[in-house]
VOGU-3710 file (C-alpha; in Angstrom, 3 decimals, decimal comma):
1> mkldsisqwc> 2,917/-18,602/1,531  0,754/-18,864/-1,554  2,304/-18,361/-4,955  -0,589/-16,067/-5,915  0,135/-13,620/-3,109  3,856/-13,447/-3,888  3,019/-12,993/-7,578  0,753/-10,067/-6,693  3,558/-8,596/-4,572  5,899/-8,790/-7,573
11> vyrersifet> 3,346/-7,277/-9,956  2,838/-4,234/-7,720  6,238/-2,812/-8,741  9,535/-4,037/-10,152  11,415/-6,267/-7,712  14,938/-7,640/-7,766  15,624/-11,310/-7,181  17,548/-10,395/-4,025  14,662/-8,281/-2,712  12,207/-11,105/-3,404
21> rtylttkgvs> 14,456/-13,693/-1,739  14,760/-11,440/1,338  10,983/-10,951/1,439  10,385/-14,689/1,288  12,893/-15,260/4,092  11,188/-12,701/6,330  7,858/-14,451/5,695  9,332/-17,727/6,987  9,576/-19,557/3,665  12,242/-22,298/3,666
31> ktdaehilkh> 15,285/-21,906/1,402  14,271/-24,740/-0,908  10,718/-23,419/-1,248  12,059/-19,892/-1,788  14,334/-21,081/-4,591  11,418/-22,935/-6,190  9,262/-19,795/-5,983  12,058/-17,612/-7,369  12,560/-19,997/-10,279  8,826/-19,861/-11,030
41> lthenlindc> 8,687/-16,043/-10,790  11,721/-15,715/-13,048  10,277/-18,181/-15,568  6,986/-16,256/-15,608  9,010/-13,036/-16,055  7,514/-11,486/-12,930  10,984/-10,682/-11,613  13,911/-9,677/-13,772  17,051/-7,994/-12,456  17,788/-6,055/-15,664
51> rfanayvsgk> 14,244/-4,722/-15,829  14,469/-3,843/-12,126  17,767/-2,006/-12,745  16,197/0,069/-15,540  13,232/1,045/-13,371  15,470/1,768/-10,361  17,837/3,989/-12,344  14,990/5,837/-14,010  13,160/6,474/-10,761  16,123/7,458/-8,645
61> irinkwgkqk> 17,587/9,846/-11,224  14,397/11,380/-12,632  12,249/11,445/-9,504  14,674/11,474/-6,571  17,283/13,511/-8,494  20,161/11,271/-7,389  23,553/11,065/-9,050  24,876/7,949/-10,753  27,211/7,005/-7,891  24,375/6,796/-5,351
71> vlaglykhhi> 22,228/4,854/-7,811  25,139/2,495/-8,473  25,512/1,839/-4,742  21,793/1,084/-4,476  21,971/-1,408/-7,322  24,947/-3,144/-5,701  22,893/-3,490/-2,514  20,321/-5,366/-4,583  23,052/-7,686/-5,956  22,371/-6,687/-9,562
81> aaecidlaln> 24,815/-8,003/-12,187  27,347/-5,523/-13,569  26,050/-5,961/-17,139  22,527/-4,962/-16,115  23,868/-1,986/-14,159  25,913/-0,772/-17,119  22,961/-1,088/-19,497  20,647/0,758/-17,124  23,089/3,602/-16,395  23,888/4,009/-20,092
91> qveeneylki> 20,211/4,709/-20,787  20,374/7,922/-18,769  20,517/10,862/-21,160  23,547/13,036/-20,499  21,618/16,285/-21,076  18,956/15,317/-18,550  21,602/14,271/-16,018  23,512/17,549/-16,402  20,262/19,508/-16,117  19,510/17,810/-12,774
101> lnthiasrkh> 23,008/18,560/-11,507  22,833/22,186/-12,673  19,482/22,579/-10,919  21,021/21,305/-7,681  23,968/23,672/-8,082  21,730/26,672/-8,756  19,548/25,909/-5,747  22,444/25,912/-3,265  25,257/27,868/-4,899  24,612/31,146/-3,086
111> qvsreqlirw> 23,624/29,595/0,253  26,725/27,569/1,144  30,465/27,589/0,525  32,001/25,882/-2,487  33,304/22,997/-0,338  29,921/22,466/1,326  28,233/22,456/-2,078  30,674/19,882/-3,430  30,238/17,679/-0,355  26,424/17,931/-0,585
121> lmgkgfeyql> 26,408/17,074/-4,296  28,719/14,125/-3,733  26,312/12,951/-1,029  23,569/13,080/-3,659  25,750/10,735/-5,742  27,244/13,025/-8,373  30,798/12,549/-9,627  33,468/14,869/-8,201  35,048/15,786/-11,547  31,671/16,621/-13,065
131> ivslisk> 30,704/18,753/-10,052  33,953/20,719/-10,117  33,766/21,301/-13,867  30,202/22,665/-13,618  30,841/24,803/-10,535  33,886/26,377/-12,175  31,833/27,640/-15,119
//
């Protein structure tokens, strides 16, 4: 696999090192070649796990309207370091996060029971204590 094509693949959107390693494996690249390519991509700053974590958190919360717990699980699947995860999650504005949760609550509050609403919101990745405190208001 040419380095130019993998570089283009990385430029298209933010990629994690784990995601890139998996991609190289599926394309039949040997482990030693994959590690060489990953080292090059990291050195050229084409892949960066902290930058990936920031983009992932931003997209999943702002666009997909996920809660922090679901985003956290997704970052763990990408083998992102805890420091990068903490930095990325701390960049989420609390007001924006609460607004997303309140919007979810308002959209379903009168359609389902309280327990179903809590279960649905937890499935979206929101924290139980936060859900209960906002529903009780």
